[in-house]
N, C-alpha and C positions, 0 to 999 in steps of 0.2 A: 670428348672429356671437357668439362669447364676449365679454363685456364684462369690466371689471376684476376684479370679485369672482370670476368663473368662472376667469379666468386666474391669479388669486391661489391658488385652490384647487388648480390643476393644479401650479403652482410648489410648493406645500407638499407635495403628494403625491410629486412627483419628487425633492425633497430627501431624503426619507425613504429612498430607494433608490440615490440618485446620489452622494451626497457622498462624496469621496475614492475613487471609482471611476475607472478608467483607460480610455480608449478605445483599443483595440488597433488596430481597423480600421473604416473607414467605407466603406459601399456605398451609392451613389446610383442609383436605379433609375428616377428620373423627373428628367431634368436641369433643368427649369424651376422645381423647388422651390429650387434654389440661385440665390439673387438675386446674391450677391457673396461671394467672387471668382468664378473659373471653377470648374466642377465638378472638374477635375483638381487644382487647388490646394486646394480645400475638402477633398478626399479626403486629399491628402498631409499638409496641415498640422494635420488633427485627429488623425491617428495619433500615439499616445503622449502625448496630452494628457490629464492628470488633471482630473476635474471637481471643483473646490473648493468650489463652491456653486451654487445656482440662485437667481436673483433675478428681479425683475420691473420693467419700466418701462412704464407705460401698459399696452397689451395685448401687449407683447412679452415673452417669456421670455428671460432672459439666463443662458446657462450660463457660468459663471465658470471658464474654462480656465487653464492655466499662462501662456500667453502671448497668449491671445485671449479675446475674449467671442463666443460663438455665440448669435447672435439668432434667435428663431424666432416667427414670427406665425402663429397657427393659422388666421386668416381664418375661413371658414364652417365647415368640417368637421374641421379638424386635431385629431389626437388622438395620444397616446403610449401605447404598450404595452410591457410587459416580457414577453418570450419567451425560449425556449431555442433553441438551434441546431438541435435536432430538429423544432421546429415549422414547418409549411409556411409559405411566404411568401404572404401574402394579395395578391391583385392590386392592392389600394389601398394597400399599405405601399411607400412610395417612398424612404425613407431609413432605413438600418439601421446602428447603432452597435454593434460588437462590444466588449463590456466585459471587463475582466481577471478577472472572477469566473465567467466562462463564460456569463453572460446576454446578451441582445441588447435594446437600447432601439430600438424600431421606430416611425417616424413614419408614421401612416396618414392619408390624406387622400382621401376619396371624390371630391371636386371638384377636387382638385389646385390649389386657390387659395393654399395656404400658401407662405410664403417663409422662407428661412434665409439668414443673413449671418455671415460669418466676419471679424471686425475685429480688428486689433491693439489691445491695451488702451490704448496711448498714443494712438490715433487715434480712440477711441470718442466723444469730443466734437467731432472734426473732420469725419468722415465718416460716412455711413450714416444710417439712418432715425431715430435717436435725437436727431439735432442739433436739428431743429425742433420737437420735441415740446413741448407746454405743461406746465402745472403738475399735480401730482397733486392729487386733490380735497381733500386734508387738509394741503396745502403752507401754512406760515405766510404765504407771499406771495399766497396766493389770498384776496384781499379783495374787497369791494364796489368799492373804487376801481380795482382791477386789471380787474374785469370791465367796469366803465363806460368804462375807457380803451380797452378792446378793442372794446367795442360801439358807441362813439359814431359811427363813420364806415360802420357796417354797417347795411344796411336790409333784411337777410334776416330770415325768422322766428326767433324766439329759439330754437326747438327746433333748427333747422338749425345754428345757431351753437354750440349745446351740444354738438353732435357733432363739432365741429372740433377735431381732435386737437392742432392747433397752440396752441390757447388752454388747454383742460383735457384731460387724457388719461383714456382708460378709459371714458368714458361713450357708451352707444350708445342705441338706440331705446327700449329698455325703460326704462332708468333716467331718460333724458330725460323720458319721459312721466310717471314717478312723481314727479320733482323738480318739474315744473312744475304737476302736479296739487296737490301738497301746497302749493306756493307760491301756488296760486290765479292762476296766469298762463296766459293763452290761448297756446298753442303757435304761433299764427299772429302774435302781436304781434311788430312790428318791434323788433329788439333795440336800435335806437338810441333807442327810446322807453321803454326799461326804467328805472324809477325807482331811486334809491339804496336805498329799502326794499326793493324787489323784488330788487335784486342782493344785498342782504343775506340775504333769505330763501333766495335760490338758493345761495349759499355754505354757509349752515347746513344746509339740507335736502340738499344734495349730499353732505356729510359723513354725515349721518344716514343717508340711503338706501344709500350704498355700504357703510358699516360694518355697518349693519344686515343687509344681504344677505350679508355675509362672515360673519355669525353671531359675531361678537366682542362684547365688552361695550362697545359703542359709546359709551355715556355716559362710561366711564372712559377709553376710548382717545382720544377727541376733547376730553376735559377740560372737559366741560360739565355743567351741573346744570339742574334745572327752572328756577330763578331767572334763570339766564343765558338760557334759550331764551325766557322771557317777555320779558325786556329786549330781546333782539334782534328777535324777531318783531313785538313790539308789538301783537299781536292775539290776545287771550285765546282767542277762539273757534278759531283755527287751532292754538294750543298744545294745547287740549283734544283736538281732532280728531287731531293727531299722537299724543298720549298714548294715545288710545283705540286706535289702530293698533298701537302698541307692545304695550299690554296684551293685545290680542287675539292678537297674534303670539306673545307670551310663553305664553299658555296653549295655543296651538296647537302650538308647537314646543318647549315645556318649556325655553325659555330662561331663564337667570338674569341678570337685569338689576340691576347695582348703580349706583345713583344717588347 
């Protein structure tokens, strides 16, 4: 399943082609993709709506229309393709948006697990899947105190709780493993036993991991420097290991890190 960095990449790619385009017609070829409202209303209400922006919240894509937010969760296999009206329709293409420039935005989903929601802008914080979502990995409110408060009554393994989108959004199996590995925390440790220091490490290394995977200048974006890392982690050995990983990846991917 795509995790936050992958969804962010899809969002940025779609923005390049979709901003200020208008949906002329919508075709739904697999009804279950539309989670809300009905298929008929979804088709009717998306017609003649301009796409003003493409945003992201957790693992959801948000198409910012004139009157609505069109939410799209890719689940396991969801993908978007730009095609022309002359291209044959693939059997796995389930929703097609005809755009005003003559192109078509097609949603393809081999497993048919993806979901779409069309919600009025004024209702986006009242109904729908975004209402109960937790904090983004770089939210200023995501602190060790926040995590310890959420964890104190839970006896589940810390990895399972890291996957809880009601606490922190966008983290899946891969990044949960990396965060816990870098934090030196056993994934099976009960989350109500997590210490304040471990919670601080999780917060810092979550930002580190997610931004690094998004290939941004994460040291600039999260406004930290080496001294801040050392102060927060309080373990020089762990800092050195993290820096070795960063430098190795820099050499491998030719990333430019400004610290």
